[in-house]
SERO-4910 file (N, C-alpha, C, O; in steps of 0.05 Angstrom, whole numbers):
BEGIN
 pado doro    nc1    nc2    nc3   cac1   cac2   cac3    cc1    cc2    cc3    oc1    oc2    oc3
  Unk    A    859  -3408  -1349    838  -3390  -1358    811  -3401  -1352    806  -3425  -1355
  Unk    A    793  -3384  -1342    766  -3392  -1336    748  -3368  -1331    757  -3346  -1329
  Unk    A    722  -3373  -1329    703  -3352  -1323    698  -3351  -1293    691  -3371  -1281
  Unk    A    701  -3328  -1282    699  -3325  -1253    677  -3304  -1247    676  -3283  -1260
  Unk    A    660  -3310  -1228    638  -3292  -1221    638  -3286  -1191    642  -3304  -1175
  Unk    A    635  -3261  -1184    636  -3251  -1157    608  -3242  -1148    595  -3227  -1162
  Unk    A    599  -3252  -1125    574  -3242  -1113    582  -3220  -1094    594  -3224  -1073
  Unk    A    575  -3195  -1101    584  -3172  -1086    567  -3168  -1061    544  -3178  -1059
  Unk    A    578  -3153  -1042    563  -3145  -1018    564  -3115  -1015    583  -3102  -1024
  Unk    A    543  -3104  -1004    542  -3075   -999    529  -3069   -973    514  -3086   -962
  Unk    A    534  -3046   -963    522  -3037   -937    518  -3007   -939    537  -2992   -944
  Unk    A    494  -2998   -934    487  -2970   -934    497  -2955   -959    509  -2934   -958
  Unk    A    493  -2968   -982    499  -2956  -1008    528  -2956  -1016    535  -2942  -1035
  Unk    A    545  -2972  -1003    573  -2974  -1010    581  -3003  -1012    573  -3020   -996
  Unk    A    598  -3009  -1033    609  -3036  -1035    627  -3042  -1011    643  -3024  -1004
  Unk    A    625  -3065  -1000    644  -3073   -978    671  -3081   -990    672  -3090  -1013
  Unk    A    692  -3077   -975    719  -3083   -984    722  -3112   -994    736  -3117  -1013
  Unk    A    708  -3130   -981    710  -3158   -989    701  -3162  -1018    713  -3179  -1032
  Unk    A    682  -3146  -1028    674  -3148  -1056    696  -3140  -1074    701  -3154  -1094
  Unk    A    710  -3119  -1068    732  -3109  -1084    756  -3128  -1083    770  -3132  -1103
  Unk    A    761  -3140  -1059    782  -3159  -1056    777  -3183  -1074    795  -3192  -1089
  Unk    A    753  -3194  -1074    746  -3217  -1090    748  -3211  -1119    757  -3227  -1135
  Unk    A    739  -3187  -1127    738  -3179  -1155    766  -3176  -1166    772  -3185  -1189
  Unk    A    784  -3165  -1150    812  -3162  -1160    825  -3189  -1164    839  -3193  -1184
  Unk    A    820  -3208  -1146    831  -3235  -1149    817  -3249  -1172    830  -3265  -1187
  Unk    A    792  -3245  -1176    777  -3257  -1198    789  -3249  -1225    791  -3265  -1243
  Unk    A    796  -3223  -1227    808  -3213  -1252    834  -3228  -1258    839  -3235  -1281
  Unk    A    850  -3233  -1238    875  -3247  -1241    871  -3276  -1248    885  -3287  -1265
  Unk    A    852  -3289  -1236    846  -3317  -1240    834  -3322  -1268    839  -3342  -1280
  Unk    A    818  -3303  -1277    805  -3306  -1303    826  -3309  -1325    823  -3325  -1343
  Unk    A    847  -3292  -1324    870  -3295  -1341    862  -3299  -1371    871  -3318  -1384
  Unk    A    845  -3281  -1381    836  -3284  -1408    807  -3292  -1410    794  -3289  -1431
  Unk    A    796  -3304  -1389    768  -3311  -1388    751  -3287  -1379    761  -3265  -1378
  Unk    A    727  -3292  -1372    709  -3270  -1365    709  -3266  -1334    709  -3286  -1319
  Unk    A    709  -3241  -1326    707  -3234  -1298    681  -3218  -1294    679  -3195  -1304
  Unk    A    662  -3229  -1280    636  -3217  -1277    630  -3212  -1247    641  -3225  -1230
  Unk    A    611  -3194  -1242    602  -3188  -1215    572  -3185  -1214    560  -3172  -1232
  Unk    A    559  -3196  -1194    531  -3192  -1190    527  -3170  -1169    540  -3170  -1148
  Unk    A    510  -3151  -1176    504  -3129  -1156    473  -3129  -1153    458  -3137  -1170
  Unk    A    465  -3120  -1129    437  -3121  -1122    426  -3092  -1118    440  -3074  -1109
  Unk    A    400  -3089  -1126    386  -3065  -1120    398  -3040  -1133    407  -3041  -1156
  Unk    A    399  -3019  -1117    409  -2993  -1127    439  -2992  -1132    449  -2971  -1140
  Unk    A    454  -3013  -1126    483  -3013  -1130    490  -3011  -1159    514  -3008  -1166
  Unk    A    471  -3014  -1177    476  -3011  -1205    488  -2983  -1211    505  -2980  -1229
  Unk    A    479  -2963  -1196    488  -2936  -1200    518  -2933  -1193    530  -2912  -1200
  Unk    A    529  -2952  -1179    557  -2950  -1171    574  -2971  -1185    596  -2978  -1176
  Unk    A    564  -2982  -1206    578  -3004  -1221    605  -2995  -1231    623  -3011  -1235
  Unk    A    608  -2969  -1236    633  -2958  -1246    656  -2962  -1227    680  -2961  -1235
  Unk    A    650  -2967  -1201    671  -2972  -1181    684  -2999  -1184    705  -3005  -1172
  Unk    A    671  -3017  -1199    681  -3045  -1202    698  -3046  -1227    691  -3060  -1246
  Unk    A    720  -3032  -1227    736  -3030  -1251    748  -3056  -1261    754  -3058  -1285
  Unk    A    752  -3076  -1244    765  -3101  -1253    745  -3119  -1267    754  -3138  -1280
  Unk    A    720  -3113  -1266    699  -3131  -1278    697  -3125  -1308    698  -3103  -1317
  Unk    A    693  -3147  -1323    685  -3144  -1352    656  -3138  -1354    647  -3122  -1371
  Unk    A    640  -3151  -1337    611  -3148  -1337    601  -3145  -1309    610  -3158  -1291
  Unk    A    581  -3127  -1306    567  -3124  -1280    538  -3131  -1285    524  -3117  -1300
  Unk    A    529  -3152  -1272    502  -3163  -1276    484  -3152  -1253    488  -3158  -1230
  Unk    A    465  -3135  -1261    449  -3121  -1241    422  -3134  -1237    406  -3137  -1255
  Unk    A    417  -3141  -1212    391  -3153  -1204    374  -3132  -1190    383  -3121  -1170
  Unk    A    351  -3128  -1201    333  -3108  -1188    323  -3119  -1162    321  -3143  -1157
  Unk    A    315  -3101  -1144    304  -3109  -1119    311  -3090  -1097    322  -3068  -1101
  Unk    A    305  -3098  -1073    310  -3082  -1049    339  -3082  -1042    353  -3102  -1044
  Unk    A    349  -3059  -1033    377  -3056  -1025    383  -3072   -999    405  -3080   -995
  Unk    A    363  -3075   -983    367  -3088   -957    370  -3118   -961    354  -3131   -975
  Unk    A    390  -3129   -948    397  -3158   -952    375  -3176   -942    366  -3173   -919
  Unk    A    366  -3194   -959    347  -3215   -951    359  -3242   -960    362  -3246   -984
  Unk    A    366  -3259   -942    381  -3283   -948    367  -3301   -969    380  -3311   -987
  Unk    A    341  -3305   -966    327  -3322   -986    326  -3308  -1013    331  -3321  -1034
  Unk    A    319  -3283  -1014    316  -3269  -1040    343  -3266  -1054    344  -3271  -1078
  Unk    A    364  -3259  -1039    390  -3256  -1052    401  -3282  -1061    412  -3284  -1083
  Unk    A    398  -3303  -1045    408  -3329  -1053    394  -3340  -1078    406  -3351  -1096
  Unk    A    368  -3336  -1079    352  -3345  -1101    359  -3330  -1127    362  -3342  -1148
  Unk    A    363  -3304  -1124    370  -3288  -1148    399  -3295  -1158    403  -3298  -1182
  Unk    A    417  -3298  -1139    445  -3305  -1146    446  -3332  -1160    460  -3335  -1180
  Unk    A    430  -3351  -1149    430  -3378  -1161    420  -3377  -1190    431  -3390  -1207
  Unk    A    398  -3362  -1195    387  -3360  -1221    407  -3348  -1241    410  -3358  -1264
  Unk    A    421  -3327  -1233    440  -3314  -1251    464  -3333  -1256    473  -3336  -1279
  Unk    A    473  -3346  -1235    497  -3364  -1238    490  -3388  -1255    507  -3397  -1271
  Unk    A    467  -3399  -1252    459  -3422  -1269    458  -3414  -1298    465  -3430  -1316
  Unk    A    449  -3389  -1304    448  -3379  -1331    476  -3374  -1342    482  -3379  -1366
  Unk    A    494  -3364  -1325    521  -3356  -1334    540  -3380  -1334    558  -3381  -1351
  Unk    A    536  -3400  -1317    553  -3424  -1314    583  -3417  -1313    598  -3427  -1329
  Unk    A    591  -3401  -1293    619  -3395  -1290    635  -3420  -1279    623  -3439  -1268
  Unk    A    661  -3419  -1282    678  -3441  -1271    682  -3437  -1241    685  -3457  -1226
  Unk    A    682  -3412  -1232    688  -3407  -1204    670  -3384  -1194    667  -3364  -1208
  Unk    A    658  -3388  -1171    641  -3368  -1158    654  -3359  -1132    661  -3376  -1116
  Unk    A    658  -3333  -1128    670  -3323  -1104    649  -3309  -1087    634  -3291  -1097
  Unk    A    647  -3317  -1062    628  -3306  -1043    644  -3299  -1018    663  -3314  -1011
  Unk    A    637  -3278  -1004    651  -3270   -980    647  -3290   -958    625  -3301   -955
  Unk    A    668  -3294   -942    665  -3311   -917    655  -3292   -895    669  -3285   -877
  Unk    A    630  -3284   -899    617  -3264   -881    590  -3275   -873    582  -3297   -881
  Unk    A    575  -3260   -857    549  -3269   -849    531  -3271   -874    514  -3289   -875
  Unk    A    533  -3253   -893    518  -3254   -918    527  -3279   -934    510  -3294   -944
  Unk    A    553  -3283   -937    563  -3305   -952    555  -3332   -941    550  -3351   -956
  Unk    A    553  -3334   -915    545  -3359   -902    516  -3366   -908    508  -3389   -907
  Unk    A    500  -3346   -914    472  -3351   -922    470  -3359   -951    452  -3374   -959
  Unk    A    488  -3350   -968    486  -3353   -997    502  -3377  -1007    491  -3393  -1023
  Unk    A    527  -3380   -999    545  -3400  -1010    534  -3429  -1008    535  -3443  -1028
  Unk    A    524  -3438   -985    514  -3465   -983    491  -3471  -1003    489  -3492  -1014
  Unk    A    474  -3451  -1007    451  -3454  -1026    462  -3458  -1054    452  -3475  -1069
  Unk    A    482  -3442  -1061    494  -3445  -1088    507  -3472  -1092    504  -3485  -1112
  Unk    A    523  -3480  -1071    537  -3505  -1074    519  -3529  -1076    522  -3546  -1094
  Unk    A    499  -3531  -1059    480  -3553  -1059    463  -3553  -1085    460  -3574  -1097
  Unk    A    454  -3530  -1093    436  -3528  -1116    451  -3535  -1142    439  -3546  -1160
  Unk    A    477  -3529  -1143    492  -3534  -1168    510  -3558  -1166    526  -3563  -1184
  Unk    A    509  -3572  -1143    525  -3595  -1138    555  -3589  -1141    570  -3603  -1155
  Unk    A    563  -3567  -1128    591  -3558  -1129    603  -3558  -1101    588  -3554  -1082
  Unk    A    629  -3563  -1099    641  -3562  -1072    642  -3533  -1063    646  -3514  -1079
  Unk    A    638  -3529  -1037    640  -3502  -1025    666  -3501  -1008    669  -3517   -989
  Unk    A    685  -3484  -1016    710  -3482  -1002    708  -3460   -981    706  -3436   -988
  Unk    A    707  -3467   -956    703  -3448   -934    729  -3436   -925    751  -3448   -929
  Unk    A    728  -3412   -912    751  -3399   -900    775  -3397   -919    797  -3403   -912
  Unk    A    769  -3389   -944    789  -3390   -965    807  -3365   -963    797  -3342   -965
  Unk    A    833  -3369   -960    852  -3347   -959    870  -3346   -983    886  -3327   -985
  Unk    A    869  -3365  -1001    886  -3365  -1024    873  -3381  -1047    861  -3402  -1042
  Unk    A    875  -3371  -1071    865  -3385  -1095    885  -3382  -1117    894  -3360  -1123
  Unk    A    892  -3404  -1130    911  -3403  -1152    900  -3420  -1175    885  -3439  -1171
  Unk    A    907  -3412  -1200    901  -3429  -1223    918  -3454  -1221    942  -3453  -1214
  Unk    A    906  -3477  -1227    921  -3503  -1226    911  -3521  -1248    889  -3533  -1245
  Unk    A    927  -3524  -1269    918  -3541  -1291    892  -3531  -1303    890  -3508  -1311
  Unk    A    872  -3549  -1304    846  -3542  -1314    827  -3532  -1293    803  -3528  -1298
  Unk    A    837  -3528  -1268    820  -3520  -1246    834  -3500  -1228    849  -3483  -1237
  Unk    A    829  -3503  -1202    839  -3483  -1183    849  -3498  -1158    839  -3520  -1151
  Unk    A    868  -3486  -1145    878  -3496  -1119    871  -3475  -1098    876  -3451  -1101
  Unk    A    859  -3485  -1076    850  -3467  -1055    865  -3473  -1029    873  -3495  -1023
  Unk    A    869  -3451  -1014    880  -3454   -987    859  -3445   -967    848  -3423   -968
  Unk    A    852  -3463   -949    831  -3458   -928    845  -3456   -901    862  -3472   -894
  Unk    A    836  -3435   -885    847  -3432   -858    826  -3445   -839    806  -3432   -833
  Unk    A    832  -3469   -830    814  -3483   -812    822  -3479   -783    845  -3471   -777
  Unk    A    804  -3486   -765    809  -3484   -736    819  -3456   -729    839  -3453   -715
  Unk    A    805  -3435   -739    812  -3408   -733    839  -3400   -744    852  -3382   -733
  Unk    A    847  -3412   -766    873  -3405   -779    896  -3421   -768    919  -3416   -776
  Unk    A    891  -3440   -750    913  -3455   -739    923  -3477   -758    944  -3489   -754
  Unk    A    907  -3483   -779    915  -3503   -798    907  -3494   -827    885  -3485   -832
  Unk    A    927  -3495   -845    922  -3489   -873    918  -3515   -888    934  -3533   -886
  Unk    A    896  -3516   -903    889  -3540   -918    888  -3534   -948    875  -3515   -955
  Unk    A    901  -3550   -964    901  -3546   -993    880  -3565  -1005    878  -3588   -997
  Unk    A    865  -3554  -1024    846  -3571  -1039    844  -3561  -1068    853  -3538  -1073
  Unk    A    834  -3577  -1085    832  -3570  -1113    806  -3578  -1125    793  -3597  -1115
  Unk    A    797  -3563  -1145    771  -3570  -1158    771  -3556  -1185    783  -3534  -1188
  Unk    A    758  -3568  -1205    756  -3555  -1231    734  -3534  -1231    736  -3514  -1246
  Unk    A    714  -3537  -1214    693  -3517  -1210    686  -3516  -1181    686  -3537  -1167
  Unk    A    680  -3493  -1170    674  -3491  -1141    661  -3465  -1134    661  -3446  -1150
  Unk    A    650  -3464  -1110    642  -3439  -1097    662  -3435  -1074    664  -3452  -1056
  Unk    A    676  -3412  -1074    696  -3406  -1053    686  -3383  -1036    678  -3362  -1046
  Unk    A    688  -3388  -1009    681  -3367   -990    707  -3354   -981    723  -3366   -966
  Unk    A    711  -3329   -989    737  -3316   -986    738  -3300   -960    720  -3284   -954
  Unk    A    760  -3304   -945    764  -3289   -920    772  -3260   -926    788  -3255   -943
  Unk    A    760  -3242   -911    766  -3214   -914    796  -3209   -908    807  -3221   -890
  Unk    A    808  -3192   -924    836  -3186   -920    856  -3204   -934    880  -3200   -932
  Unk    A    846  -3223   -949    863  -3242   -963    876  -3230   -988    898  -3239   -996
  Unk    A    862  -3211  -1001    872  -3200  -1026    869  -3169  -1025    857  -3158  -1006
  Unk    A    880  -3156  -1044    880  -3127  -1045    853  -3116  -1056    844  -3124  -1077
  Unk    A    841  -3097  -1041    816  -3085  -1050    822  -3066  -1073    804  -3062  -1090
  Unk    A    845  -3054  -1074    852  -3035  -1095    851  -3048  -1122    845  -3036  -1142
  Unk    A    858  -3074  -1123    859  -3089  -1149    831  -3091  -1160    827  -3093  -1185
  Unk    A    810  -3091  -1143    783  -3093  -1153    773  -3067  -1165    753  -3068  -1181
  Unk    A    785  -3045  -1159    777  -3019  -1170    790  -3013  -1197    779  -2998  -1213
  Unk    A    813  -3024  -1201    829  -3017  -1225    821  -3034  -1249    811  -3056  -1246
  Unk    A    825  -3022  -1272    818  -3036  -1297    804  -3018  -1316    809  -2994  -1317
  Unk    A    787  -3029  -1332    772  -3014  -1352    745  -3006  -1343    740  -3000  -1319
  Unk    A    726  -3006  -1362    699  -2998  -1356    681  -3022  -1363    680  -3031  -1386
  Unk    A    667  -3033  -1343    652  -3057  -1346    626  -3052  -1362    615  -3030  -1361
  Unk    A    617  -3073  -1376    591  -3072  -1388    570  -3077  -1367    571  -3097  -1353
  Unk    A    552  -3058  -1364    531  -3061  -1343    506  -3072  -1356    495  -3060  -1375
  Unk    A    497  -3095  -1345    474  -3108  -1357    452  -3113  -1336    458  -3122  -1314
  Unk    A    427  -3108  -1343    405  -3115  -1326    397  -3144  -1330    395  -3152  -1353
  Unk    A    394  -3159  -1309    385  -3187  -1312    359  -3190  -1297    355  -3179  -1275
  Unk    A    341  -3206  -1309    315  -3211  -1297    316  -3238  -1282    327  -3258  -1292
  Unk    A    304  -3238  -1258    302  -3262  -1243    273  -3266  -1235    258  -3246  -1234
  Unk    A    266  -3290  -1229    238  -3296  -1221    232  -3284  -1194    249  -3280  -1177
  Unk    A    206  -3277  -1190    198  -3266  -1164    202  -3286  -1142    196  -3310  -1145
  Unk    A    212  -3277  -1120    218  -3295  -1097    196  -3292  -1076    190  -3269  -1067
  Unk    A    186  -3314  -1067    166  -3314  -1046    180  -3319  -1019    176  -3340  -1007
  Unk    A    197  -3301  -1011    214  -3304   -988    197  -3304   -962    179  -3288   -959
  Unk    A    204  -3322   -944    191  -3323   -918    205  -3304   -898    195  -3300   -876
  Unk    A    227  -3292   -907    242  -3274   -890    237  -3246   -898    237  -3239   -922
  Unk    A    233  -3228   -879    229  -3200   -885    249  -3183   -869    254  -3188   -846
  Unk    A    260  -3164   -883    279  -3145   -870    263  -3126   -853    244  -3113   -863
  Unk    A    271  -3123   -828    256  -3105   -810    273  -3080   -803    263  -3058   -806
  Unk    A    298  -3085   -795    314  -3062   -786    343  -3069   -785    351  -3092   -779
  Unk    A    360  -3050   -792    389  -3053   -789    397  -3041   -762    394  -3017   -758
  Unk    A    407  -3058   -745    415  -3049   -718    446  -3048   -718    459  -3068   -720
  Unk    A    457  -3024   -714    485  -3021   -714    495  -3017   -685    480  -3006   -669
  Unk    A    519  -3025   -680    530  -3020   -653    534  -2990   -648    537  -2975   -667
  Unk    A    534  -2982   -623    539  -2954   -617    566  -2946   -627    586  -2960   -626
  Unk    A    566  -2921   -638    591  -2911   -649    612  -2907   -627    606  -2898   -605
  Unk    A    637  -2915   -633    658  -2912   -613    669  -2883   -613    665  -2869   -633
  Unk    A    681  -2876   -591    693  -2849   -590    715  -2846   -611    719  -2824   -622
  Unk    A    729  -2868   -617    751  -2867   -637    747  -2890   -657    741  -2913   -649
  Unk    A    749  -2884   -682    748  -2904   -703    776  -2912   -710    790  -2898   -724
  Unk    A    785  -2935   -700    812  -2944   -703    819  -2951   -732    842  -2953   -739
  Unk    A    799  -2955   -749    804  -2960   -777    814  -2936   -792    825  -2938   -814
  Unk    A    812  -2912   -779    821  -2887   -792    846  -2877   -779    856  -2855   -786
  Unk    A    858  -2891   -760    881  -2881   -745    907  -2884   -761    910  -2903   -776
  Unk    A    924  -2864   -758    951  -2865   -771    971  -2882   -755    988  -2895   -767
  Unk    A    968  -2882   -729    986  -2897   -711    968  -2911   -690    950  -2899   -678
  Unk    A    974  -2937   -686    959  -2952   -666    979  -2965   -647    999  -2977   -655
  Unk    A    973  -2963   -621    987  -2978   -601    968  -3000   -591    948  -2994   -579
  Unk    A    974  -3025   -598    956  -3047   -592    967  -3065   -570    991  -3071   -569
  Unk    A    949  -3072   -551    958  -3089   -529    945  -3116   -530    922  -3119   -540
  Unk    A    959  -3136   -521    949  -3163   -520    949  -3174   -491    953  -3159   -472
  Unk    A    946  -3200   -489    944  -3212   -463    970  -3207   -446    969  -3207   -422
  Unk    A    992  -3203   -460   1017  -3199   -447   1019  -3173   -431   1038  -3169   -416
  Unk    A    999  -3155   -433    999  -3131   -418    995  -3137   -388   1002  -3121   -371
  Unk    A    983  -3161   -382    982  -3170   -354    955  -3165   -341    943  -3184   -331
  Unk    A    946  -3140   -339    922  -3134   -325    909  -3109   -336    922  -3094   -351
  Unk    A    885  -3104   -329    870  -3080   -338    884  -3055   -328    886  -3035   -343
  Unk    A    894  -3055   -304    908  -3031   -294    933  -3024   -309    940  -3001   -312
  Unk    A    946  -3045   -320    971  -3040   -335    967  -3028   -362    986  -3018   -375
  Unk    A    942  -3028   -372    936  -3016   -398    942  -2986   -398    946  -2974   -419
  Unk    A    942  -2974   -374    948  -2946   -371    975  -2939   -383    980  -2917   -393
  Unk    A    994  -2958   -381   1021  -2954   -392   1020  -2951   -422   1032  -2933   -434
  Unk    A   1004  -2968   -435   1001  -2967   -464    986  -2942   -472    992  -2930   -493
  Unk    A    966  -2934   -456    951  -2910   -462    968  -2885   -461    966  -2868   -478
  Unk    A    986  -2884   -441   1005  -2862   -439   1023  -2861   -464   1029  -2839   -474
  Unk    A   1032  -2884   -473   1049  -2885   -496   1034  -2875   -521   1044  -2860   -537
  Unk    A   1009  -2884   -523    992  -2875   -546    989  -2845   -546    991  -2832   -567
  Unk    A    984  -2833   -523    981  -2804   -521   1006  -2790   -528   1006  -2769   -542
  Unk    A   1029  -2801   -520   1055  -2789   -527   1060  -2789   -557   1071  -2770   -568
  Unk    A   1051  -2810   -570   1056  -2813   -599   1033  -2802   -616   1033  -2804   -640
  Unk    A   1013  -2790   -602    989  -2780   -616    976  -2803   -631    968  -2800   -654
  Unk    A    975  -2826   -618    964  -2850   -630    938  -2858   -616    930  -2845   -596
  Unk    A    925  -2879   -626    901  -2890   -614    907  -2917   -602    926  -2931   -611
  Unk    A    890  -2926   -583    894  -2951   -570    877  -2973   -583    854  -2968   -589
  Unk    A    889  -2996   -587    875  -3019   -598    883  -3044   -582    899  -3042   -564
  Unk    A    871  -3067   -589    877  -3091   -574    871  -3116   -589    858  -3115   -611
  Unk    A    879  -3139   -578    871  -3165   -589    846  -3175   -574    838  -3163   -555
  Unk    A    835  -3197   -584    810  -3207   -573    811  -3214   -543    792  -3208   -529
  Unk    A    833  -3227   -533    833  -3234   -505    829  -3210   -486    817  -3213   -465
  Unk    A    838  -3187   -495    835  -3163   -479    805  -3155   -477    796  -3146   -456
  Unk    A    792  -3157   -500    763  -3151   -500    747  -3172   -485    729  -3165   -469
  Unk    A    754  -3197   -488    740  -3219   -474    743  -3216   -444    725  -3224   -429
  Unk    A    766  -3205   -435    770  -3201   -406    756  -3176   -396    755  -3172   -372
  Unk    A    745  -3160   -414    730  -3136   -406    749  -3112   -400    740  -3093   -388
  Unk    A    773  -3114   -410    792  -3092   -404    789  -3069   -423    794  -3046   -415
  Unk    A    781  -3074   -448    776  -3053   -468    751  -3060   -484    743  -3083   -485
  Unk    A    737  -3040   -495    713  -3045   -510    718  -3059   -537    740  -3058   -547
  Unk    A    697  -3070   -548    698  -3084   -573    707  -3066   -596    720  -3076   -615
  Unk    A    702  -3041   -594    709  -3022   -615    739  -3019   -618    749  -3008   -637
  Unk    A    755  -3029   -598    784  -3028   -599    796  -3054   -611    820  -3055   -616
  Unk    A    780  -3074   -616    791  -3100   -624    799  -3101   -653    783  -3094   -671
  Unk    A    822  -3111   -658    833  -3116   -684    833  -3146   -690    840  -3162   -673
  Unk    A    824  -3154   -714    825  -3182   -721    801  -3192   -735    783  -3176   -743
  Unk    A    800  -3218   -739    778  -3231   -754    751  -3224   -743    732  -3218   -758
  Unk    A    748  -3225   -717    722  -3219   -704    721  -3190   -694    702  -3183   -680
  Unk    A    741  -3174   -702    741  -3146   -695    742  -3129   -720    725  -3132   -737
  Unk    A    762  -3112   -721    764  -3093   -744    790  -3097   -759    810  -3106   -748
  Unk    A    789  -3092   -785    813  -3092   -802    824  -3064   -803    809  -3045   -809
  Unk    A    849  -3061   -796    861  -3034   -794    885  -3032   -813    897  -3053   -820
  Unk    A    892  -3008   -821    915  -3004   -838    928  -2977   -832    929  -2960   -850
  Unk    A    938  -2973   -807    951  -2948   -801    979  -2947   -814    988  -2967   -826
  Unk    A    992  -2925   -811   1020  -2923   -821   1039  -2939   -803   1058  -2951   -813
  Unk    A   1033  -2939   -777   1049  -2954   -758   1031  -2969   -738   1012  -2958   -728
  Unk    A   1038  -2994   -733   1024  -3011   -714   1043  -3022   -694   1061  -3037   -701
  Unk    A   1040  -3014   -669   1058  -3023   -647   1043  -3044   -631   1023  -3037   -617
  Unk    A   1053  -3068   -632   1040  -3091   -618   1054  -3097   -592   1077  -3106   -593
  Unk    A   1041  -3092   -570   1053  -3097   -544   1041  -3122   -531   1017  -3122   -525
  Unk    A   1057  -3142   -527   1047  -3166   -513   1026  -3182   -529   1009  -3195   -517
  Unk    A   1027  -3179   -556   1009  -3194   -573   1023  -3217   -586   1044  -3214   -598
  Unk    A   1013  -3242   -582   1027  -3265   -592   1026  -3267   -622   1045  -3276   -635
  Unk    A   1003  -3259   -634   1001  -3260   -663    985  -3284   -673    993  -3297   -692
  Unk    A    962  -3289   -660    945  -3311   -670    935  -3304   -698    932  -3281   -704
  Unk    A    929  -3324   -714    920  -3319   -742    896  -3301   -743    894  -3284   -761
  Unk    A    878  -3303   -724    854  -3286   -724    862  -3257   -720    849  -3239   -732
  Unk    A    882  -3251   -705    891  -3223   -701    906  -3214   -726    902  -3191   -735
  Unk    A    924  -3230   -736    939  -3222   -759    922  -3215   -783    929  -3198   -799
  Unk    A    899  -3228   -785    881  -3223   -807    872  -3194   -808    865  -3183   -829
  Unk    A    872  -3181   -785    863  -3153   -784    884  -3132   -787    878  -3108   -789
  Unk    A    910  -3140   -787    931  -3120   -788    956  -3128   -804    976  -3113   -804
  Unk    A    957  -3151   -816    981  -3161   -829    991  -3144   -852   1014  -3146   -860
  Unk    A    973  -3128   -864    981  -3112   -888    991  -3084   -881    997  -3068   -899
  Unk    A    994  -3078   -855   1004  -3052   -846   1033  -3049   -856   1048  -3068   -856
  Unk    A   1040  -3025   -865   1066  -3021   -878   1089  -3022   -857   1111  -3030   -864
  Unk    A   1084  -3014   -832   1105  -3015   -812   1093  -3027   -786   1076  -3015   -773
  Unk    A   1102  -3051   -779   1093  -3065   -755   1117  -3068   -736   1137  -3079   -743
  Unk    A   1113  -3058   -711   1133  -3060   -691   1122  -3078   -669   1101  -3072   -657
  Unk    A   1135  -3100   -663   1125  -3120   -644   1144  -3121   -619   1168  -3122   -622
  Unk    A   1132  -3122   -596   1146  -3125   -571   1134  -3149   -556   1111  -3148   -548
  Unk    A   1150  -3170   -553   1141  -3194   -539   1165  -3210   -529   1184  -3214   -543
  Unk    A   1163  -3218   -504   1186  -3232   -492   1190  -3260   -503   1211  -3272   -499
  Unk    A   1170  -3271   -517   1172  -3297   -530   1183  -3293   -558   1169  -3284   -576
  Unk    A   1208  -3301   -562   1221  -3297   -588   1208  -3314   -610   1213  -3308   -633
  Unk    A   1193  -3334   -603   1180  -3351   -622   1150  -3343   -628   1136  -3357   -642
  Unk    A   1142  -3320   -617   1115  -3311   -621   1109  -3306   -651   1126  -3294   -664
  Unk    A   1087  -3316   -661   1081  -3313   -690   1080  -3284   -699   1082  -3279   -723
  Unk    A   1076  -3265   -681   1075  -3237   -689   1100  -3228   -703   1100  -3210   -720
  Unk    A   1123  -3241   -696   1148  -3234   -708   1150  -3243   -737   1168  -3234   -752
  Unk    A   1132  -3261   -746   1132  -3269   -774   1122  -3247   -792   1129  -3247   -816
  Unk    A   1107  -3228   -782   1096  -3207   -799   1108  -3180   -791   1106  -3160   -806
  Unk    A   1122  -3178   -768   1133  -3153   -759   1157  -3144   -775   1173  -3161   -784
  Unk    A   1159  -3118   -779   1183  -3107   -793   1205  -3102   -773   1229  -3103   -780
  Unk    A   1197  -3096   -748   1217  -3092   -727   1206  -3107   -702   1182  -3106   -696
  Unk    A   1224  -3119   -688   1216  -3135   -665   1235  -3132   -641   1259  -3130   -645
  Unk    A   1224  -3133   -617   1240  -3132   -593   1229  -3153   -573   1205  -3156   -570
  Unk    A   1248  -3166   -559   1240  -3186   -540   1243  -3177   -511   1244  -3192   -492
  Unk    A   1246  -3150   -508   1249  -3139   -481   1222  -3136   -468   1201  -3140   -481
  Unk    A   1222  -3130   -442   1197  -3125   -428   1183  -3101   -439   1194  -3080   -442
  Unk    A   1157  -3105   -445   1142  -3083   -458   1140  -3058   -441   1140  -3036   -451
  Unk    A   1140  -3061   -414   1138  -3038   -397   1164  -3021   -398   1163  -2997   -397
  Unk    A   1187  -3035   -400   1212  -3021   -403   1213  -3006   -429   1223  -2983   -431
  Unk    A   1203  -3019   -451   1203  -3006   -477   1185  -2981   -477   1193  -2960   -487
  Unk    A   1162  -2983   -465   1143  -2960   -464   1156  -2937   -449   1154  -2914   -457
  Unk    A   1170  -2944   -427   1182  -2923   -411   1205  -2910   -426   1208  -2885   -426
  Unk    A   1221  -2925   -440   1244  -2914   -455   1234  -2896   -478   1246  -2875   -482
  Unk    A   1213  -2905   -492   1203  -2888   -513   1192  -2862   -502   1197  -2841   -513
  Unk    A   1177  -2865   -480   1165  -2841   -468   1186  -2821   -459   1183  -2797   -462
  Unk    A   1208  -2831   -448   1230  -2814   -438   1245  -2801   -461   1257  -2779   -457
  Unk    A   1246  -2814   -484   1262  -2803   -506   1247  -2782   -522   1258  -2769   -539
  Unk    A   1221  -2779   -517   1205  -2760   -533   1198  -2735   -516   1185  -2717   -526
***
């Protein structure tokens, strides 16, 4: 049992999924203790969405993220609350805030955290280092943990009761950083995060010209085309198609992985899909560890057989 506090993130007036993921896990870890969330600016009006929180601590200010102002405000609130565990997203925002909190409060900062468990009088953390190629266990009685997106369920953060919403005052910040403009990437023709069926290709597709085979299969299945990072790095498909840690997190009804080995960075973006079908000639490919159905046949033969049968 302990008091856990979550530093939430928002974008364009909506809480990011990472905030809800952290909050749901915080509720479970508190286990009788207090589960609190810090929200910034106008997000107070949406505090009811944070159902897992006992308390929502609202900091007045600008909705636009300012690393110095947000870190200063979060630090002041956390010092006053003195929680046992602080959860921050392993995101661009979290990277600005977590080190400030750790150094200022003399607490360890657990980076790339994919798992947190209660352990005795403290917590045990699992960190995915070297791009997820190594899992490292560590423990601490108090800490700041930077949580990887996709590690926990966002739905758990919405469920629960009705939090007490409290306004908290923080000192004025003389930030040297000013928000100028939010620059977003150009909208893609297809938003793969909303797709019901995805046909995803990896390095095993062979060449840019061979992607046409996967595209034809996608059209036959009324699906959308996605890919792993090597395909984007090679310039074969645009960034908007990339699934994974440095791409998009997707949750279609069916995910067909063609020639994808299953690197941890890719699995982070699709491992929670309810039906994963993997095709890879390497029977030891990590993708088979998460796949519900797997085939080690040539992907081109599989695509042709499916197309002929429909």
